[in-house]
DSSP file (Angstrom, degrees, kcal/mol; ACC not computed):
  #  RESIDUE AA STRUCTURE BP1 BP2  ACC     N-H-->O    O-->H-N    N-H-->O    O-->H-N    TCO  KAPPA ALPHA  PHI   PSI    X-CA   Y-CA   Z-CA
    1    1 A M              0   0    0      0, 0.0    38,-2.5     0, 0.0     2,-0.2   0.000 360.0 360.0 360.0 141.5    0.0    0.0    0.0
    2    2 A L  E     -A   38   0A   0     65,-0.5    65,-3.0    36,-0.2     2,-0.3  -0.481 360.0-169.5 -70.7 137.4    1.2    3.5   -0.8
    3    3 A H  E     -AB  37  66A   0     34,-2.7    34,-1.9    63,-0.2     2,-0.5  -0.930  18.2-148.1-128.2 152.3    2.3    5.5    2.3
    4    4 A L  E     -AB  36  65A   0     61,-2.7    61,-3.2    -2,-0.3     2,-0.5  -0.988  13.7-165.8-116.6 126.6    3.1    9.1    2.9
    5    5 A V  E     +AB  35  64A   0     30,-3.2    30,-2.9    -2,-0.5     2,-0.4  -0.963  11.9 173.5-116.1 120.1    5.7    9.8    5.6
    6    6 A V  E     +AB  34  63A   0     57,-1.7    57,-3.3    -2,-0.5     2,-0.3  -0.941   6.0 177.5-124.2 148.1    6.0   13.4    6.8
    7    7 A Y  E     - B   0  62A   0     26,-2.0     2,-0.4    -2,-0.4    55,-0.2  -0.979  29.5-155.7-149.5 158.6    8.1   14.6    9.7
    8    8 A D  E     + B   0  61A   0     53,-2.6    53,-1.8    -2,-0.3     2,-0.5  -0.888  25.9 170.7-135.3 103.2    9.2   17.6   11.7
    9    9 A I        -     0   0    0     -2,-0.4     6,-0.1    51,-0.2    46,-0.1  -0.969  22.0-157.7-119.1 124.1   12.6   16.8   13.4
   10   10 A T  S    S+     0   0    0     -2,-0.5     2,-0.5     4,-0.1    -1,-0.1   0.829  71.5  77.9 -74.1 -33.0   14.4   19.7   15.1
   11   11 A D     >  -     0   0    0     43,-0.2     4,-2.5     1,-0.1     5,-0.2  -0.675  70.0-148.0 -85.2 124.9   17.9   18.3   15.1
   12   12 A D  H  > S+     0   0    0     -2,-0.5     4,-2.3     1,-0.2     5,-0.2   0.899  97.3  48.7 -56.8 -46.2   19.7   18.5   11.7
   13   13 A A  H  > S+     0   0    0      1,-0.2     4,-2.3     2,-0.2    -1,-0.2   0.918 113.2  46.9 -64.4 -43.3   21.7   15.3   12.2
   14   14 A N  H  > S+     0   0    0      1,-0.2     4,-2.5     2,-0.2    -1,-0.2   0.901 110.8  53.0 -62.9 -41.1   18.6   13.3   13.3
   15   15 A R  H  X S+     0   0    0     -4,-2.5     4,-2.2     1,-0.2    -2,-0.2   0.907 110.1  47.6 -61.6 -43.2   16.7   14.7   10.3
   16   16 A T  H  X S+     0   0    0     -4,-2.3     4,-2.1     2,-0.2    -1,-0.2   0.913 112.3  49.1 -65.1 -43.8   19.4   13.6    7.9
   17   17 A K  H  X S+     0   0    0     -4,-2.3     4,-2.1     1,-0.2    -2,-0.2   0.883 110.2  51.6 -64.0 -38.5   19.6   10.1    9.4
   18   18 A L  H  X S+     0   0    0     -4,-2.5     4,-2.5     2,-0.2    -1,-0.2   0.925 108.2  51.3 -63.8 -44.5   15.8    9.7    9.3
   19   19 A A  H  X S+     0   0    0     -4,-2.2     4,-2.0     1,-0.2    -2,-0.2   0.903 110.0  49.7 -59.3 -42.1   15.8   10.7    5.6
   20   20 A K  H  X S+     0   0    0     -4,-2.1     4,-2.0     2,-0.2    -1,-0.2   0.887 109.8  51.4 -65.5 -38.6   18.5    8.1    4.8
   21   21 A L  H  X S+     0   0    0     -4,-2.1     4,-1.3     2,-0.2    -2,-0.2   0.925 108.8  50.6 -62.9 -44.5   16.5    5.4    6.7
   22   22 A L  H  <>S+     0   0    0     -4,-2.5     5,-2.2     1,-0.2     3,-0.2   0.889 109.4  51.4 -61.8 -39.1   13.4    6.3    4.7
   23   23 A E  H ><5S+     0   0    0     -4,-2.0     3,-1.8     1,-0.2    -1,-0.2   0.886 105.2  55.7 -64.7 -38.7   15.4    5.9    1.5
   24   24 A R  H 3<5S+     0   0    0     -4,-2.0    -1,-0.2     1,-0.3    -2,-0.2   0.789 102.2  57.4 -64.4 -26.6   16.6    2.5    2.6
   25   25 A F  T 3<5S-     0   0    0     -4,-1.3    -1,-0.3    -3,-0.2    -2,-0.2   0.414 126.0-105.1 -81.8   2.1   13.0    1.5    3.0
   26   26 A G  T < 5S+     0   0    0     -3,-1.8    12,-0.3     1,-0.3    -3,-0.2   0.601  72.5 144.7  87.2  12.4   12.5    2.4   -0.7
   27   27 A L      < -     0   0    0     -5,-2.2     2,-0.4    -6,-0.2    -1,-0.3  -0.547  40.5-138.2 -85.7 152.9   10.7    5.6   -0.1
   28   28 A E  E     -C   36   0A   0      8,-3.2     8,-2.5    -2,-0.2     2,-0.3  -0.906  17.4-116.5-114.8 135.2   11.1    8.6   -2.4
   29   29 A R  E     +C   35   0A   0     -2,-0.4     6,-0.3     6,-0.2     3,-0.1  -0.520  35.4 166.9 -70.8 129.9   11.4   12.2   -1.3
   30   30 A V  E    S+     0   0A   0      4,-2.8     2,-0.3     1,-0.4     5,-0.2   0.550  72.6   8.4-115.7 -18.0    8.6   14.4   -2.6
   31   31 A Q  E >  S-C   34   0A   0      3,-1.8     3,-1.4     1,-0.0    -1,-0.4  -0.905  93.0 -88.7-148.2 172.6    9.3   17.4   -0.3
   32   32 A Y  T 3  S+     0   0    0     -2,-0.3    -1,-0.0     1,-0.3    -3,-0.0   0.901 128.5  21.0 -56.6 -41.7   12.1   18.3    2.1
   33   33 A S  T 3  S+     0   0    0     -3,-0.0   -26,-2.0    -4,-0.0     2,-0.4  -0.117 114.1  82.3-118.9  36.2   10.3   16.5    5.0
   34   34 A A  E <   +AC   6  31A   0     -3,-1.4    -4,-2.8   -28,-0.2    -3,-1.8  -0.991  47.5 178.9-145.0 134.0    8.0   14.2    3.1
   35   35 A F  E     -AC   5  29A   0    -30,-2.9   -30,-3.2    -2,-0.4     2,-0.3  -0.923   6.8-164.1-128.4 154.0    8.5   10.8    1.5
   36   36 A R  E     +AC   4  28A   0     -8,-2.5    -8,-3.2    -2,-0.3     2,-0.3  -0.968  25.6 117.2-135.5 154.4    6.2    8.4   -0.4
   37   37 A G  E     -A    3   0A   0    -34,-1.9   -34,-2.7    -2,-0.3     2,-0.4  -0.914  59.0 -63.7 166.0 171.5    6.4    4.8   -1.3
   38   38 A E  E     +A    2   0A   0    -12,-0.3     2,-0.4    -2,-0.3   -36,-0.2  -0.622  45.6 173.1 -80.3 130.6    5.0    1.3   -1.1
   39   39 A L        -     0   0    0    -38,-2.5    -2,-0.1    -2,-0.4   -13,-0.0  -0.993  22.5-142.9-135.7 130.0    5.1   -0.3    2.4
   40   40 A N     >  -     0   0    0     -2,-0.4     4,-2.6     1,-0.1     5,-0.2  -0.467  39.4 -98.1 -80.6 166.7    3.6   -3.7    3.3
   41   41 A P  H  > S+     0   0    0      0, 0.0     4,-2.1     0, 0.0     5,-0.2   0.864 123.6  50.1 -55.3 -39.2    2.1   -3.9    6.8
   42   42 A N  H  > S+     0   0    0      2,-0.2     4,-2.5     1,-0.2     5,-0.2   0.943 111.8  46.3 -65.8 -47.2    5.2   -5.6    8.2
   43   43 A D  H  > S+     0   0    0      1,-0.2     4,-2.9     2,-0.2    -1,-0.2   0.880 110.9  53.8 -62.8 -37.4    7.6   -3.0    6.8
   44   44 A R  H  X S+     0   0    0     -4,-2.6     4,-2.6     2,-0.2    -1,-0.2   0.926 110.5  46.6 -61.4 -43.9    5.3   -0.2    8.0
   45   45 A D  H  X S+     0   0    0     -4,-2.1     4,-1.7    -5,-0.2    -2,-0.2   0.903 113.3  48.3 -65.6 -41.6    5.4   -1.7   11.6
   46   46 A V  H  X S+     0   0    0     -4,-2.5     4,-2.1     2,-0.2    -2,-0.2   0.932 112.8  48.8 -63.6 -45.5    9.2   -2.2   11.5
   47   47 A L  H  X S+     0   0    0     -4,-2.9     4,-2.4     1,-0.2     5,-0.2   0.921 107.5  54.8 -59.9 -44.7    9.6    1.4   10.2
   48   48 A A  H  X S+     0   0    0     -4,-2.6     4,-0.6     1,-0.2    -1,-0.2   0.871 110.7  46.0 -58.5 -37.8    7.3    2.8   12.9
   49   49 A K  H  < S+     0   0    0     -4,-1.7     3,-0.4     1,-0.2     4,-0.3   0.873 113.4  49.2 -71.8 -37.1    9.5    1.1   15.6
   50   50 A R  H >< S+     0   0    0     -4,-2.1     3,-0.8     1,-0.2    -2,-0.2   0.824 105.5  55.5 -75.4 -30.6   12.8    2.3   14.0
   51   51 A V  H >< S+     0   0    0     -4,-2.4     3,-2.1     1,-0.2     4,-0.3   0.683  85.6  83.5 -76.9 -15.5   11.8    5.9   13.6
   52   52 A D  G >< S+     0   0    0     -4,-0.6     3,-1.5    -3,-0.4    -1,-0.2   0.829  81.2  63.3 -55.6 -32.9   10.9    6.2   17.3
   53   53 A K  G <  S+     0   0    0     -3,-0.8    -1,-0.3    -4,-0.3    -2,-0.1   0.649  92.5  64.3 -69.7 -13.5   14.6    6.9   18.1
   54   54 A F  G <  S+     0   0    0     -3,-2.1     2,-1.0    -4,-0.1    -1,-0.3   0.557  77.2  95.2 -86.0  -7.6   14.5   10.1   16.1
   55   55 A I    <   +     0   0    0     -3,-1.5     3,-0.1    -4,-0.3   -46,-0.1  -0.737  39.3 139.7 -86.1 103.6   12.1   11.7   18.4
   56   56 A K        +     0   0    0     -2,-1.0     2,-0.3     1,-0.1    -1,-0.2   0.604  55.7  52.3-117.9 -20.8   14.3   13.7   20.8
   57   57 A D  S >  S-     0   0    0     -3,-0.2     3,-1.5     1,-0.1    -1,-0.1  -0.831  82.8-116.6-121.2 154.5   12.5   17.0   21.3
   58   58 A E  T 3  S+     0   0    0     -2,-0.3    -1,-0.1     1,-0.3    -3,-0.0   0.715 117.0  53.0 -64.2 -18.5    8.9   17.7   22.4
   59   59 A N  T 3  S+     0   0    0      2,-0.0    -1,-0.3     0, 0.0     2,-0.2   0.516  85.6 106.1 -93.2  -6.0    8.3   19.3   19.0
   60   60 A D    <   +     0   0    0     -3,-1.5     2,-0.3   -51,-0.1   -51,-0.2  -0.504  42.8 161.4 -74.7 139.8    9.5   16.3   17.0
   61   61 A C  E     -B    8   0A   0    -53,-1.8   -53,-2.6    -2,-0.2     2,-0.4  -0.983  23.4-161.3-157.0 152.7    6.9   14.2   15.2
   62   62 A I  E     -B    7   0A   0     -2,-0.3     2,-0.5   -55,-0.2   -55,-0.2  -0.998   7.4-160.2-136.6 128.7    6.7   11.6   12.4
   63   63 A F  E     -B    6   0A   0    -57,-3.3   -57,-1.7    -2,-0.4     2,-0.6  -0.943   5.0-170.0-110.4 129.2    3.5   10.6   10.5
   64   64 A I  E     -B    5   0A   0     -2,-0.5   -59,-0.2   -59,-0.2    -2,-0.0  -0.946  19.3-175.0-115.9 105.9    3.3    7.4    8.6
   65   65 A I  E     -B    4   0A   0    -61,-3.2   -61,-2.7    -2,-0.6     2,-0.2  -0.896  18.8-144.4-114.9 115.6    0.1    7.7    6.7
   66   66 A P  E     -B    3   0A   0      0, 0.0     2,-0.6     0, 0.0   -63,-0.2  -0.556  15.5-147.0 -73.4 141.8   -1.4    4.9    4.5
   67   67 A L        -     0   0    0    -65,-3.0   -65,-0.5    -2,-0.2    -2,-0.0  -0.922  10.3-155.1-115.2 108.1   -3.1    6.2    1.4
   68   68 A C     >  -     0   0    0     -2,-0.6     4,-2.3   -67,-0.1     5,-0.2  -0.247  33.9-100.1 -74.2 168.2   -6.1    4.2    0.3
   69   69 A K  H  > S+     0   0    0      1,-0.2     4,-2.2     2,-0.2     5,-0.2   0.900 124.0  49.6 -58.0 -43.8   -7.3    4.2   -3.3
   70   70 A R  H  > S+     0   0    0      1,-0.2     4,-1.7     2,-0.2    -1,-0.2   0.897 108.5  53.5 -64.1 -40.0  -10.0    6.7   -2.6
   71   71 A C  H  > S+     0   0    0      1,-0.2     4,-1.0     2,-0.2    -1,-0.2   0.923 111.1  46.3 -59.3 -43.9   -7.6    9.0   -0.8
   72   72 A L  H  < S+     0   0    0     -4,-2.3     3,-0.2     1,-0.2    -1,-0.2   0.870 110.6  52.5 -68.2 -36.7   -5.3    8.9   -3.9
   73   73 A E  H  < S+     0   0    0     -4,-2.2    -1,-0.2     1,-0.2    -2,-0.2   0.803 118.1  36.4 -69.5 -28.5   -8.2    9.5   -6.3
   74   74 A T  H  < S+     0   0    0     -4,-1.7    -1,-0.2    -5,-0.2    -2,-0.2   0.462  89.5 118.2-104.6  -2.4   -9.4   12.6   -4.4
   75   75 A A     <  -     0   0    0     -4,-1.0     2,-0.5    -3,-0.2    10,-0.1  -0.324  50.9-150.2 -66.3 146.3   -6.1   14.0   -3.3
   76   76 A V        -     0   0    0      2,-0.0     2,-0.5    -2,-0.0    -2,-0.1  -0.983  10.1-170.3-119.8 126.2   -5.1   17.5   -4.5
   77   77 A V        -     0   0    0     -2,-0.5     2,-0.6     2,-0.1     5,-0.0  -0.974   4.1-164.2-116.8 123.3   -1.5   18.4   -5.0
   78   78 A V        +     0   0    0     -2,-0.5     2,-0.3     4,-0.0    -2,-0.0  -0.935  30.9 140.3-108.5 116.1   -0.7   22.0   -5.7
   79   79 A S        -     0   0    0     -2,-0.6     3,-0.3     1,-0.1    -2,-0.1  -0.990  51.2-144.6-157.6 143.1    2.8   22.4   -7.1
   80   80 A V  S    S+     0   0    0     -2,-0.3    -1,-0.1     1,-0.2    -2,-0.0   0.866 105.4  48.2 -74.1 -38.3    4.7   24.4   -9.7
   81   81 A K  S    S-     0   0    0      1,-0.0    -1,-0.2     0, 0.0     0, 0.0   0.377 115.2-110.5 -91.0   6.9    7.0   21.5  -10.6
   82   82 A G        -     0   0    0     -3,-0.3     2,-0.2     1,-0.2    -2,-0.1   0.913  41.6-173.5  74.8  44.9    4.2   18.9  -10.9
   83   83 A V        -     0   0    0    -53,-0.1     2,-0.4     2,-0.0    -1,-0.2  -0.524   6.9-161.3 -70.2 136.7    4.7   16.6   -7.9
   84   84 A E        -     0   0    0     -2,-0.2     3,-0.1     1,-0.1    -1,-0.0  -0.929  23.8-147.5-120.6 145.3    2.4   13.5   -8.0
   85   85 A L  S    S+     0   0    0     -2,-0.4     2,-0.5     1,-0.2    -1,-0.1   0.860  94.0  44.9 -74.6 -35.8    1.4   11.2   -5.2
   86   86 A I  S    S-     0   0    0    -14,-0.1     2,-0.6    -3,-0.1    -1,-0.2  -0.922  86.2-130.9-109.7 131.1    1.2    8.3   -7.7
   87   87 A K        -     0   0    0     -2,-0.5     2,-0.5    -3,-0.1    -2,-0.0  -0.705  24.6-148.2 -78.4 120.2    3.9    7.7  -10.2
   88   88 A K        -     0   0    0     -2,-0.6     2,-0.3     1,-0.0    -4,-0.0  -0.787   8.6-134.0 -92.9 126.6    2.1    7.3  -13.5
   89   89 A S        -     0   0    0     -2,-0.5     2,-0.4     1,-0.0    -1,-0.0  -0.607  18.4-144.6 -79.4 138.4    3.8    4.9  -15.9
   90   90 A K        -     0   0    0     -2,-0.3     2,-0.5     2,-0.0    -1,-0.0  -0.861   1.6-146.2-106.2 136.6    4.0    6.3  -19.4
   91   91 A V        -     0   0    0     -2,-0.4     2,-0.5     2,-0.0    -2,-0.0  -0.888  14.1-156.1-100.6 127.5    3.7    4.1  -22.5
   92   92 A E        -     0   0    0     -2,-0.5     2,-0.4     2,-0.0    -2,-0.0  -0.877   0.7-152.9-106.6 135.9    5.8    5.1  -25.4
   93   93 A F              0   0    0     -2,-0.5    -2,-0.0     1,-0.1     0, 0.0  -0.901 360.0 360.0-106.6 134.8    4.9    4.2  -28.9
   94   94 A Y              0   0    0     -2,-0.4    -1,-0.1     0, 0.0    -2,-0.0   0.382 360.0 360.0-106.0 360.0    7.6    3.9  -31.5
């Protein structure tokens, strides 16, 4: 299932380490503090346990949000550079 992970981490070093962890889970950065990607239920649970160590300040938080099909169909993304929640595969004809 597609997930959106957004975070607010006050410490620069922790924020960088968290981003690297999310990339290792196969997630792709869509904003400075937002990643998206496919996570099965087991990987989501493992990730949720591993990100806990990045919460060091009372203002730190991490959201791991599953996106159902209806959520994706009704989502609105406003962006100059054309960020999409779902990567659309393009078919090329030769």
